[in-house]
C-alpha positions as CSV (number, residue, x, y, z in Angstrom):
1,M,26.6,2.0,14.3
2,V,25.0,4.2,11.6
3,I,21.5,4.8,10.5
4,L,20.3,5.3,7.0
5,T,19.5,9.0,7.3
6,V,23.1,9.9,8.1
7,G,24.8,11.7,5.2
8,S,28.4,12.4,4.2
9,M,30.4,14.8,2.3
10,P,30.3,14.1,-1.5
11,A,32.6,11.8,-3.2
12,Q,33.9,12.8,-6.7
13,E,31.3,15.5,-6.9
14,D,33.1,17.5,-9.6
15,R,32.8,14.6,-12.0
16,F,29.0,14.1,-11.5
17,E,26.7,15.2,-14.3
18,L,22.9,15.6,-14.0
19,P,21.2,12.8,-15.9
20,D,19.5,13.8,-19.1
21,S,16.1,12.7,-17.8
22,L,16.3,15.2,-14.9
23,A,17.7,18.0,-17.0
24,L,14.8,17.5,-19.5
25,L,12.3,17.5,-16.5
26,L,13.7,20.9,-15.5
27,Q,13.5,22.2,-19.1
28,E,9.9,21.1,-19.5
29,N,8.8,22.8,-16.2
30,D,10.5,26.2,-16.4
31,K,7.7,28.4,-15.1
32,A,7.4,29.7,-11.6
33,D,4.6,27.4,-10.5
34,M,4.0,24.2,-8.5
35,N,5.0,22.0,-11.5
36,R,8.4,23.6,-11.2
37,V,8.4,22.9,-7.5
38,E,7.7,19.2,-8.1
39,A,10.5,19.0,-10.7
40,L,13.0,20.7,-8.3
41,D,11.9,18.4,-5.5
42,I,12.6,15.3,-7.7
43,V,16.0,16.6,-8.9
44,T,17.1,17.7,-5.4
45,N,16.1,14.4,-3.8
46,A,18.0,12.5,-6.6
47,L,21.1,14.6,-5.9
48,F,20.9,13.9,-2.2
49,D,20.6,10.2,-2.9
50,Q,23.8,10.5,-5.0
51,R,25.4,12.5,-2.1
52,Q,25.9,15.5,-4.4
53,F,25.1,18.0,-1.7
54,T,27.0,21.0,-3.2
55,K,25.2,20.5,-6.5
56,A,21.9,20.4,-4.7
57,Q,22.4,23.8,-3.1
58,P,21.4,25.9,-6.2
59,Y,18.1,24.0,-6.5
60,I,17.4,24.5,-2.8
61,N,18.0,28.2,-3.3
62,E,15.6,28.3,-6.2
63,L,12.9,26.5,-4.1
64,T,13.5,29.2,-1.4
65,E,12.9,31.9,-4.0
66,L,9.8,30.2,-5.3
67,S,8.4,30.0,-1.7
68,S,8.6,33.8,-1.4
69,I,6.7,34.1,-4.7
70,L,4.1,31.4,-4.4
71,N,3.5,31.8,-0.6
72,D,2.5,28.1,-0.3
73,N,2.8,26.3,3.1
74,Y,3.7,23.0,1.5
75,L,6.5,24.7,-0.4
76,N,7.7,26.5,2.8
77,A,7.8,23.1,4.7
78,L,9.7,21.5,1.7
79,C,12.3,24.3,1.7
80,D,12.9,24.1,5.5
81,Y,13.2,20.3,5.1
82,Y,15.9,20.5,2.4
83,R,17.8,23.2,4.4
84,G,17.8,20.9,7.4
85,R,18.7,17.9,5.3
86,L,21.7,19.8,3.8
87,L,22.9,20.8,7.3
88,F,22.3,17.3,8.5
89,C,24.4,15.8,5.7
90,T,27.3,18.1,6.7
91,S,27.0,17.0,10.4
92,K,25.6,20.3,11.6
93,Y,22.9,18.6,13.6
94,K,21.8,21.5,15.9
95,E,21.3,23.9,13.0
96,S,19.5,21.1,11.0
97,L,17.2,20.4,13.9
98,A,16.0,24.1,14.0
99,Y,15.0,24.0,10.3
100,L,13.3,20.6,10.6
101,L,11.3,21.6,13.7
102,K,10.1,24.6,11.7
103,A,9.2,22.3,8.8
104,E,7.3,20.1,11.1
105,K,5.3,23.0,12.5
106,T,4.3,24.1,8.9
107,Y,3.5,20.5,8.0
108,D,1.0,20.3,10.8
109,L,-1.0,23.1,9.2
110,L,-1.2,21.3,5.8
111,R,-4.3,19.4,4.6
112,K,-3.3,15.7,4.6
113,N,-3.1,13.9,1.3
114,E,-0.5,11.5,-0.3
115,K,1.9,14.3,-1.3
116,T,1.9,16.1,2.1
117,L,2.0,12.8,4.1
118,R,5.1,11.8,2.1
119,L,6.7,15.1,3.1
120,G,5.7,14.6,6.7
121,M,7.3,11.1,6.7
122,R,10.6,12.6,5.3
123,I,10.6,15.3,8.0
124,Y,9.9,12.8,10.8
125,N,12.6,10.4,9.6
126,L,15.2,13.2,9.4
127,L,14.2,14.6,12.8
128,A,14.8,11.1,14.2
129,G,18.3,11.2,12.7
130,C,19.0,14.5,14.4
131,Y,17.9,13.3,17.8
132,V,19.9,10.1,17.6
133,Q,23.0,12.1,16.8
134,S,22.3,14.1,19.9
135,R,21.7,10.8,21.8
136,M,18.1,11.9,22.6
137,F,16.8,8.4,22.1
138,P,13.2,8.8,23.4
139,E,12.6,11.6,20.8
140,Y,14.4,9.5,18.2
141,Y,12.1,6.6,18.8
142,Q,8.9,8.7,18.8
143,Y,9.7,10.3,15.4
144,I,10.5,6.9,13.9
145,R,7.1,5.6,15.2
146,N,5.4,8.7,13.7
147,A,7.0,8.1,10.3
148,M,6.1,4.4,10.4
149,E,2.5,5.3,11.3
150,I,2.3,7.5,8.2
151,N,3.8,4.8,6.0
152,K,1.1,2.4,7.0
153,G,-1.3,4.3,4.7
154,L,1.3,5.1,2.0
155,K,2.7,1.6,1.8
156,D,6.0,2.8,0.4
157,K,8.3,-0.2,0.3
158,R,11.6,1.8,0.0
159,A,10.6,4.1,2.9
160,D,9.4,1.0,4.9
161,N,12.9,-0.5,4.6
162,I,14.5,2.8,5.8
163,L,12.2,3.1,8.8
164,K,12.7,-0.6,9.7
165,L,16.5,0.0,9.6
166,N,16.2,2.9,11.9
167,Y,13.9,1.0,14.2
168,I,16.4,-1.9,14.4
169,Y,19.1,0.6,15.1
170,S,17.2,1.8,18.1
171,I,17.2,-1.8,19.4
172,G,21.0,-1.7,19.0
173,V,21.1,1.5,21.0
174,L,19.5,-0.5,23.9
175,E,22.4,-2.9,23.6
176,D,20.2,-5.9,22.5
177,F,22.8,-6.7,19.9
178,S,21.7,-10.3,19.2
179,E,18.1,-9.3,18.6
180,A,19.4,-6.4,16.3
181,I,21.5,-8.9,14.3
182,S,18.5,-11.3,13.9
183,L,16.2,-8.5,12.7
184,Y,18.8,-7.1,10.3
185,K,19.3,-10.6,8.7
186,D,15.5,-11.0,8.5
187,L,15.2,-7.7,6.7
188,L,17.9,-8.8,4.2
189,T,16.0,-12.1,3.6
190,E,12.4,-10.8,3.4
191,S,12.7,-7.5,1.4
192,T,13.2,-7.2,-2.3
193,F,13.5,-3.4,-2.3
194,I,16.8,-2.9,-0.5
195,S,19.1,-0.3,-2.1
196,N,22.9,-0.6,-2.1
197,K,23.1,2.2,0.5
198,A,20.7,0.2,2.8
199,K,22.8,-2.9,2.3
200,Y,25.9,-1.0,3.3
201,T,24.1,0.2,6.5
202,I,22.8,-3.3,7.4
203,F,26.2,-4.9,6.9
204,N,28.0,-2.2,8.8
205,N,25.6,-2.3,11.7
206,I,25.7,-6.1,11.9
207,A,29.5,-5.9,12.0
208,E,29.3,-3.3,14.8
209,C,26.9,-5.6,16.8
210,Y,29.2,-8.6,16.4
211,Y,32.1,-6.3,17.6
212,Q,30.2,-5.4,20.7
213,L,29.5,-9.1,21.3
214,H,33.3,-9.8,20.9
215,T,32.6,-12.1,18.0
216,Y,35.4,-10.6,16.0
217,D,35.7,-13.1,13.1
218,S,32.0,-12.5,12.2
219,A,32.5,-8.7,12.7
220,F,35.5,-8.7,10.3
221,M,33.6,-10.8,7.7
222,Y,30.7,-8.4,7.7
223,Y,33.1,-5.4,7.4
224,D,34.4,-7.1,4.3
225,S,30.8,-7.4,3.0
226,T,30.2,-3.7,3.8
227,A,33.3,-2.8,1.7
228,L,31.5,-4.3,-1.4
229,T,28.6,-1.8,-1.0
230,T,30.5,1.4,-0.2
231,S,29.6,4.4,-2.4
232,S,31.3,7.4,-0.6
233,V,34.4,8.4,1.2
234,Q,32.6,8.2,4.5
235,D,31.5,4.7,3.8
236,V,35.1,3.7,3.1
237,I,36.3,5.4,6.3
238,R,33.8,3.5,8.4
239,V,34.8,0.2,7.0
240,L,38.5,0.9,7.4
241,N,38.0,2.1,11.0
242,G,35.9,-1.0,11.8
243,K,38.5,-3.3,10.4
244,A,41.3,-1.5,12.4
245,K,39.2,-1.8,15.6
246,V,38.7,-5.6,15.1
247,C,42.5,-6.0,14.4
248,N,43.4,-4.2,17.6
249,A,40.9,-6.3,19.5
250,T,42.5,-9.5,18.1
251,G,46.1,-8.4,18.6
252,K,46.8,-7.9,14.8
253,Y,48.3,-4.5,15.4
254,R,50.3,-4.2,12.1
255,E,47.1,-4.9,10.2
256,A,45.3,-2.3,12.4
257,I,48.0,0.3,11.5
258,H,47.6,-0.6,7.8
259,H,43.8,0.0,7.8
260,A,44.0,3.2,9.9
261,E,46.7,4.8,7.8
262,K,44.8,3.8,4.7
263,C,41.8,5.6,6.2
264,L,43.8,8.7,6.8
265,D,45.3,8.6,3.3
266,T,41.8,8.4,1.9
267,L,40.7,11.4,3.9
268,R,43.8,13.4,2.7
269,L,43.4,12.5,-1.0
270,D,39.7,13.3,-1.1
271,G,40.2,16.5,0.8
272,S,37.3,15.5,3.1
273,E,36.5,17.3,6.3
274,E,35.4,14.1,8.0
275,P,36.7,14.0,11.6
276,K,40.0,12.1,12.1
277,S,40.1,11.9,15.9
278,H,38.6,8.4,16.1
279,T,41.0,7.0,13.5
280,L,44.0,8.6,15.2
281,N,43.0,7.0,18.5
282,I,42.9,3.6,16.8
283,L,46.3,4.1,15.2
284,A,47.9,5.4,18.4
285,Y,46.6,2.3,20.3
286,A,48.1,0.0,17.7
287,Y,51.5,1.7,17.9
288,H,51.4,1.7,21.7
289,K,50.7,-2.1,21.7
290,L,53.8,-2.5,19.5
291,S,55.8,-0.5,22.1
292,E,56.3,2.4,19.6
293,N,55.2,4.8,22.2
294,D,56.8,8.0,21.0
295,T,55.0,7.7,17.7
296,A,51.9,6.7,19.5
297,L,52.1,9.8,21.8
298,V,52.4,12.2,18.8
299,I,49.4,10.6,17.1
300,V,47.2,10.5,20.2
301,D,47.9,14.1,21.1
302,K,46.8,15.1,17.6
303,G,43.7,13.0,17.9
304,I,42.8,14.6,21.3
305,A,43.3,18.1,19.9
306,I,41.0,17.4,17.0
307,A,38.3,15.8,19.2
308,R,38.5,18.8,21.6
309,E,38.2,21.2,18.8
310,D,35.2,19.4,17.3
311,S,33.6,18.8,20.8
312,F,33.7,15.0,20.4
313,L,33.9,14.2,24.1
314,W,33.8,10.5,23.7
315,D,36.7,10.5,21.2
316,E,38.6,12.9,23.6
317,K,38.1,10.5,26.5
318,E,39.1,7.5,24.4
319,G,42.3,9.4,23.3
320,M,43.2,10.4,26.8
321,S,42.8,6.8,28.1
322,V,45.2,5.6,25.4
323,K,47.6,8.5,26.3
324,N,47.5,7.4,30.0
325,D,48.8,3.9,29.0
326,I,51.5,5.4,26.7
327,L,52.7,7.9,29.4
328,Y,53.0,5.1,32.0
329,D,54.9,2.9,29.6
330,L,57.3,5.9,28.9
331,G,57.8,6.4,32.7
332,R,56.4,9.9,32.6
333,Y,54.3,9.3,35.7
334,R,53.7,13.0,36.7
335,E,52.2,13.7,33.3
336,A,50.3,10.5,33.5
337,V,48.7,11.5,36.8
338,E,47.8,15.0,35.4
339,N,46.3,13.4,32.3
340,L,44.5,10.9,34.5
341,K,42.9,13.7,36.5
342,L,41.7,15.3,33.3
343,T,40.5,12.0,32.1
344,N,38.5,11.4,35.3
345,M,37.0,14.9,35.1
346,L,35.9,14.2,31.6
347,D,34.7,10.8,32.6
348,D,32.7,12.3,35.5
349,S,31.1,14.8,33.0
350,L,30.2,12.0,30.7
351,K,28.9,9.9,33.6
352,E,26.7,12.7,34.8
353,T,25.3,13.1,31.3
354,A,24.8,9.3,31.2
355,K,22.9,9.4,34.6
356,M,20.7,12.1,33.2
357,N,19.9,9.9,30.3
358,L,19.6,6.7,32.3
359,F,16.0,7.3,33.2
360,E,15.2,8.2,29.7
361,Q,16.8,5.0,28.4
362,L,14.9,2.9,30.9
363,H,11.8,4.6,30.0
364,L,12.7,4.0,26.3
365,Q,13.1,0.3,27.0
366,Y,9.6,0.2,28.6
367,R,8.2,2.1,25.6
368,F,9.9,-0.3,23.3
369,K,8.3,-3.3,25.0
370,E,4.9,-1.5,25.0
371,A,5.4,-0.6,21.3
372,E,6.3,-4.2,20.4
373,A,3.2,-5.4,22.2
374,Q,1.2,-2.8,20.2
375,L,2.8,-3.9,17.0
376,E,2.1,-7.5,17.8
377,H,-1.5,-6.6,18.5
378,E,-1.7,-4.6,15.2
379,R,-0.2,-7.6,13.4
380,E,-2.9,-9.9,14.9
381,M,-5.6,-7.4,14.0
382,D,-4.2,-7.2,10.4
383,K,-4.3,-11.0,10.2
384,M,-7.9,-11.0,11.5
385,T,-8.8,-8.3,8.9
386,Q,-7.2,-10.4,6.2
387,V,-9.1,-13.5,7.3
388,K,-12.3,-11.5,7.3
389,K,-11.6,-10.1,3.9
390,R,-10.8,-13.6,2.6
391,L,-14.0,-15.0,4.2
392,T,-16.0,-12.2,2.7
393,L,-14.5,-12.8,-0.7
394,Y,-15.2,-16.6,-0.4
395,L,-18.8,-15.9,0.7
396,A,-19.2,-13.4,-2.2
397,I,-17.9,-16.0,-4.6
398,V,-20.3,-18.6,-3.2
399,I,-23.3,-16.3,-3.3
400,L,-22.3,-15.2,-6.9
401,A,-22.0,-18.9,-7.9
402,I,-25.5,-19.6,-6.4
403,L,-27.0,-16.6,-8.2
404,I,-25.4,-17.8,-11.5
405,V,-26.9,-21.3,-11.0
406,I,-30.3,-19.8,-10.1
407,V,-30.2,-17.5,-13.2
408,L,-29.2,-20.5,-15.4
409,L,-32.0,-22.6,-13.9
410,L,-34.5,-19.8,-14.5
411,L,-33.3,-19.3,-18.0
412,K,-33.5,-23.0,-18.6
413,R,-37.1,-23.0,-17.2
414,K,-38.0,-20.0,-19.2
415,N,-36.7,-21.8,-22.4
416,I,-38.7,-24.9,-21.5
417,L,-41.8,-22.8,-21.0
418,L,-41.2,-20.9,-24.2
419,R,-40.8,-24.2,-26.1
420,A,-43.9,-25.6,-24.4
421,R,-45.9,-22.5,-25.3
422,K,-44.6,-22.6,-28.9
423,I,-45.6,-26.3,-29.1
424,K,-49.0,-25.5,-27.6
425,S,-49.4,-22.5,-29.9
426,D,-48.4,-24.6,-33.0
427,M,-50.8,-27.4,-31.9
428,L,-53.6,-24.8,-31.4
429,A,-52.9,-23.2,-34.8
430,D,-52.9,-26.7,-36.4
431,E,-56.1,-27.5,-34.6
432,L,-57.7,-24.2,-35.7
433,D,-56.5,-24.8,-39.3
434,K,-57.9,-28.3,-39.2
435,K,-61.3,-27.1,-37.9
436,R,-61.3,-24.3,-40.5
437,R,-60.6,-26.8,-43.3
438,E,-63.3,-29.2,-41.9
439,L,-65.8,-26.3,-41.6
440,T,-65.1,-25.1,-45.2
441,S,-65.2,-28.7,-46.5
442,N,-68.5,-29.4,-44.7
443,L,-70.0,-26.1,-45.9
444,L,-69.1,-26.8,-49.5
445,V,-70.3,-30.4,-49.4
446,Q,-73.6,-29.4,-47.8
447,T,-74.0,-26.6,-50.3
448,E,-73.4,-28.9,-53.2
449,K,-75.9,-31.4,-51.8
450,N,-78.6,-28.8,-51.4
451,N,-78.0,-27.5,-54.9
452,A,-78.3,-31.0,-56.3
453,L,-81.5,-31.7,-54.4
454,K,-82.9,-28.3,-55.5
455,G,-82.1,-29.2,-59.1
456,I,-83.9,-32.6,-58.8
457,I,-87.0,-30.9,-57.2
458,E,-87.1,-28.4,-60.0
459,D,-86.9,-31.1,-62.6
460,L,-89.6,-33.2,-61.0
461,S,-91.9,-30.2,-60.6
462,K,-91.9,-29.8,-64.4
463,V,-93.1,-33.3,-65.0
464,N,-97.0,-33.7,-65.4
465,G,-98.4,-37.0,-64.5
466,K,-101.0,-38.6,-66.9
467,D,-103.3,-39.6,-64.1
468,E,-104.2,-38.6,-60.7
469,L,-102.2,-41.4,-59.1
470,S,-99.1,-40.6,-60.8
471,R,-99.4,-36.9,-59.9
472,K,-99.9,-37.9,-56.2
473,V,-96.8,-40.2,-56.3
474,L,-94.7,-37.4,-57.9
475,L,-95.8,-34.8,-55.4
476,S,-95.1,-37.2,-52.6
477,S,-91.5,-37.7,-53.9
478,V,-91.0,-33.9,-54.2
479,K,-92.1,-33.5,-50.7
480,R,-89.7,-36.1,-49.4
481,L,-86.8,-34.5,-51.3
482,R,-87.7,-31.1,-49.9
483,Q,-87.6,-32.6,-46.4
484,H,-84.0,-33.7,-47.1
485,L,-82.9,-30.1,-48.0
486,D,-80.7,-28.7,-45.1
487,N,-82.1,-25.2,-44.6
488,N,-80.0,-24.8,-41.4
489,T,-76.6,-24.9,-43.3
490,F,-75.7,-21.3,-42.5
491,K,-76.9,-21.6,-38.9
492,E,-74.6,-24.6,-38.5
493,F,-71.8,-22.7,-40.1
494,D,-72.2,-19.8,-37.7
495,C,-72.2,-22.2,-34.7
496,H,-69.0,-23.9,-35.8
497,F,-67.3,-20.6,-36.8
498,V,-68.1,-19.1,-33.3
499,E,-66.5,-22.2,-31.7
500,V,-63.2,-21.4,-33.5
501,H,-63.4,-17.6,-33.3
502,P,-65.7,-17.0,-30.3
503,K,-65.5,-13.2,-30.2
504,F,-65.2,-12.4,-33.9
505,Y,-68.8,-11.3,-34.5
506,D,-69.1,-9.4,-31.2
507,N,-65.9,-7.5,-31.8
508,L,-66.7,-6.7,-35.4
509,L,-70.3,-5.5,-34.4
510,S,-68.8,-3.4,-31.6
511,D,-66.9,-1.3,-34.2
512,F,-69.4,-1.6,-37.1
513,P,-72.9,-2.1,-35.6
514,E,-74.6,-1.5,-39.0
515,L,-73.3,-4.7,-40.5
516,T,-76.0,-7.2,-41.7
517,R,-76.0,-10.9,-41.0
518,N,-75.0,-11.6,-44.6
519,E,-72.1,-9.1,-44.4
520,L,-70.9,-10.6,-41.1
521,R,-71.0,-14.0,-42.7
522,L,-69.0,-12.7,-45.7
523,C,-66.4,-11.3,-43.2
524,A,-66.3,-14.8,-41.7
525,Y,-65.7,-16.4,-45.2
526,I,-62.9,-13.9,-45.9
527,K,-61.3,-14.5,-42.4
528,M,-61.3,-18.2,-43.3
529,K,-59.4,-17.2,-46.5
530,L,-62.0,-18.7,-48.8
531,S,-61.7,-17.6,-52.4
532,S,-64.4,-15.6,-54.3
533,K,-65.3,-18.8,-56.2
534,E,-65.8,-20.8,-53.0
535,I,-67.9,-18.0,-51.5
536,A,-70.0,-17.8,-54.7
537,T,-70.6,-21.6,-54.6
538,I,-71.7,-21.5,-51.0
539,N,-74.1,-18.6,-51.5
540,N,-75.3,-19.9,-54.9
541,I,-74.3,-16.6,-56.6
542,T,-71.9,-15.6,-59.3
543,V,-68.3,-14.7,-58.7
544,N,-69.0,-11.2,-59.9
545,G,-71.7,-11.0,-57.3
546,V,-69.1,-11.9,-54.6
547,I,-66.7,-9.3,-55.9
548,M,-69.3,-6.6,-55.8
549,A,-70.3,-7.6,-52.3
550,R,-66.7,-7.4,-51.2
551,K,-66.4,-3.9,-52.6
552,R,-69.5,-2.7,-50.8
553,L,-68.3,-4.3,-47.6
554,R,-64.8,-2.7,-47.9
555,K,-66.4,0.6,-48.3
556,K,-68.7,0.0,-45.3
557,L,-65.7,-1.1,-43.2
558,K,-63.9,2.1,-44.3
559,I,-60.8,0.3,-45.6
560,N,-59.3,3.1,-47.7
561,D,-55.8,1.8,-48.0
562,T,-55.7,-0.1,-51.3
563,D,-52.6,-2.1,-50.2
564,K,-54.4,-3.3,-47.1
565,T,-56.1,-6.7,-47.6
566,F,-59.4,-7.9,-46.0
567,T,-57.5,-10.7,-44.3
568,A,-55.0,-8.3,-42.7
569,F,-57.8,-6.0,-41.6
570,L,-60.0,-8.8,-40.1
571,A,-57.0,-10.4,-38.4
572,R,-57.5,-7.8,-35.6
573,Y,-60.9,-9.3,-34.7
């Protein structure tokens, strides 16, 4: 199986051109500063995504030069990461691991923010790739978990898919192929952020799982699906090798030869340095099954030599096993025995290595179960957190709704009170106006009545009776008329006025204590908005006399502003 961090040699790299957007980004950030670093990071990462490793090299070199100028730990970690990534993508895993461990050490010194955490996640993911290539599965699993822990906070969907793929791969390593297939299919169904490269990885790994389960029809079908998503020579090679393996397993040896030779032709035409030993072993096995043993022997010897040169012990053992069968079929038993001894020695070496890793694998299984339990617990906690958040939201909405209702009710009540106050105020104003009109009317009527009676008395006083009796009768009539004169008119006015304006006189005297009773009464007339003519009638004086009295009063009240009226001034009292 493959994991998503595994790289390959570039395909058609000479025909690749840097997109205009990336070229413009580099032009806009041409100074030796952190903006240039970020631009180089974006461009280099894009080139790796397109498998343009050779074209990425100059930008990695520039990052290295900038690190010596800027002396920044983040930049140092980034440079070591890209050096390690370049070596990883060219299958130099040990050299890659050295750079990545150095990058991790520098990353640990950095202050953690979104930018540095993203770099840490990339370093951990690639370290996991190095360890899985070295079959150091506990370390692989640990770094995948570290990367997944970082991404919980970052919530990067693309990175999440890559990490999930690598996590599922580790389940396949433990040979739980059915579970791995189920998880791969779930990932395809649930995620909307899967790249073409990720689809290739999923389809290829599902096919490999089906092959390990001997479900060859399904394996071949998924290898066909994988072929639709290939984007490099390495991808094509894996698909062709997979199909050839399935054909050998199902007895379709001519088809296996076709796929294997097509794989070798692809390698030759592309000039790729991709190892050929595994393909040669598959091809030799097919020829052997077709009893073309001489051809098979030449091919398998070549495959064993390449595997031995590249230190691919598993490919060497596979080739030697095929060679044993070929030599026996050819009747070359002595050579077969010698080859079998070498095979057994190699097998013992591999078994010893397997024994050394057995405990680690069992421990890994335990850690897997423990991690799954932890993940399940975290999922439950996340669900509870979500439920709490929803309940809090609902409660907040209910409280907000209640507050809105209360505010609306208070506003409604306030409006009702304001309307009631306005009605009451209007009624009070109407009542005051009515009393004022009644008071004025009564005062005028009483004044006119008194004036009429006075006139009659004066007229009668001028009449001289002829005899004593007549004079007595006349004096008696005058006396009765004088008794009907209302000498308390002004006192009654003051009483009624005080009822309407209870503190007017007191307030006015408080500010102007020198005012006389007549002046106070004149102020009352003015406050009631009586005209000069009405005031003159009430006081039995001329209009000019009223005007002069107003002027004297204005001066006494110190009303200097000519625009200010008596009414406006007295409205304060």
